[in-house]
C-alpha positions in Angstrom: -97.7 31.5 108.9 -97.1 31.8 105.2 -95.3 29.3 102.9 -92.7 31.1 100.9 -91.4 29.7 97.5 -92.6 26.1 98.1 -91.0 23.2 96.2 -93.3 21.1 94.1 -93.7 17.4 93.3 -90.9 17.0 90.7 -88.3 18.8 92.8 -89.1 16.7 95.9 -89.1 13.5 93.8 -85.8 14.4 92.3 -84.2 15.0 95.7 -85.6 11.6 96.9 -84.1 9.9 93.9 -80.7 11.4 94.4 -80.8 10.5 98.1 -82.0 7.0 97.3 -79.2 6.4 94.9 -76.6 7.7 97.3 -78.0 5.6 100.2 -78.3 2.5 98.1 -74.6 2.7 97.2 -73.4 3.5 100.7 -75.7 1.0 102.5 -75.0 -1.6 99.9 -71.2 -1.2 100.5 -71.7 -1.5 104.3 -74.0 -4.5 103.8 -71.3 -6.1 101.6 -68.7 -5.7 104.3 -71.0 -7.0 107.1 -73.0 -9.7 105.3 -70.9 -10.5 102.3 -73.7 -9.5 99.8 -74.4 -6.1 98.4 -78.2 -6.7 98.8 -79.4 -8.4 102.0 -82.9 -9.9 102.1 -83.4 -9.6 105.8 -83.4 -6.6 108.1 -80.3 -5.4 109.9 -79.1 -2.4 111.9 -77.8 -1.0 108.6 -81.4 -0.3 107.6 -81.6 2.3 110.4 -78.9 4.4 108.8 -81.4 5.7 106.2 -83.6 7.0 109.0 -80.7 8.5 110.8 -79.6 10.2 107.6 -83.1 11.6 106.9 -83.6 12.9 110.5 -80.1 14.1 111.6 -78.7 15.6 108.4 -81.5 18.2 107.9 -81.2 19.2 111.6 -77.4 19.9 111.3 -77.4 21.2 107.7 -80.2 23.8 107.5 -82.9 21.4 106.3 -80.9 19.8 103.5 -80.0 16.3 102.7 -77.5 15.7 99.9 -80.3 15.2 97.4 -82.2 18.3 98.5 -79.0 20.3 98.3 -78.3 19.1 94.8 -81.9 20.0 93.7 -81.8 23.3 95.7 -84.6 22.7 98.2 -84.7 22.3 102.0 -87.1 21.6 104.8 -88.2 24.4 107.2 -90.7 24.9 109.9 -93.8 26.8 109.2 -92.3 29.9 110.9 -89.4 29.7 108.5 -86.9 28.6 111.1 -84.6 25.6 110.8 -85.9 22.2 111.8 -85.0 20.4 115.0 -84.8 16.8 116.1 -88.4 16.7 117.4 -89.7 18.1 114.1 -87.8 15.7 112.0 -88.8 12.7 114.2 -92.4 13.7 113.7 -91.9 14.2 110.0 -90.1 11.0 109.2 -91.2 8.4 111.8 -94.8 9.4 112.4 -95.2 10.2 108.7 -93.9 6.8 107.8 -96.2 5.2 110.3 -99.2 7.0 108.8 -98.2 5.8 105.3 -97.8 2.2 106.5 -101.1 2.1 108.5 -103.0 3.4 105.4 -101.2 0.7 103.2 -99.7 3.4 101.0 -102.9 5.3 100.3 -101.6 8.2 102.5 -98.5 8.4 100.4 -100.5 8.6 97.2 -102.7 11.3 98.8 -99.5 13.2 99.8 -98.2 13.1 96.3 -101.4 14.6 95.0 -101.3 17.2 97.8 -97.8 18.3 96.8 -98.8 18.3 93.2 -102.0 20.3 93.5 -102.0 22.4 96.7 -100.8 25.9 96.5 -98.5 25.5 99.6 -97.2 22.1 98.3 -97.5 20.5 101.7 -97.9 16.7 102.2 -99.4 14.8 105.1 -96.0 14.5 106.8 -95.5 18.3 106.5 -98.8 18.9 108.3 -97.9 16.4 111.0 -94.6 18.1 111.7 -95.5 21.7 110.9 -93.0 21.9 108.0 -92.8 22.7 104.3 -90.2 22.4 101.6 -88.8 25.5 100.0 -86.4 26.8 97.4 -85.3 29.6 99.7 -81.8 29.3 101.0 -81.2 29.7 104.7 -80.2 33.1 105.9 -76.8 31.8 107.0 -76.0 30.5 103.5 -77.3 33.7 101.8 -75.1 35.9 104.0 -72.0 33.8 103.3 -72.7 33.9 99.5 -73.0 37.7 99.6 -69.5 38.1 101.1 
């Protein structure tokens, strides 16, 4: 199982920033309608929308989120196939749990892994059996060729 055309640290960070800005605006607007404030200090059901976005969108959109699409990277399984719900649950929820339990040290280690490893895989990629690539999905490549 080879990693083809992996995306590095800066591409992945850029995609996270784009997604973060987008989610902040959308979730802030929803929070404003529900709670009367753009920023809400407590936790609410609105906070779950970010996880739903990170888990569901890559499953239905060939491994892309909006930020990843803008940057031109996507998540794939190690065999090159599109990710599924189980894969994304492992990647996002279990990955987040590891980072929380290690008090953020795991996140720092992951950043160094993406920056220095040849395959550019982070801890959450190893947990889920995924990697992030610049390669477009076959379905999108075929449509562009027509």
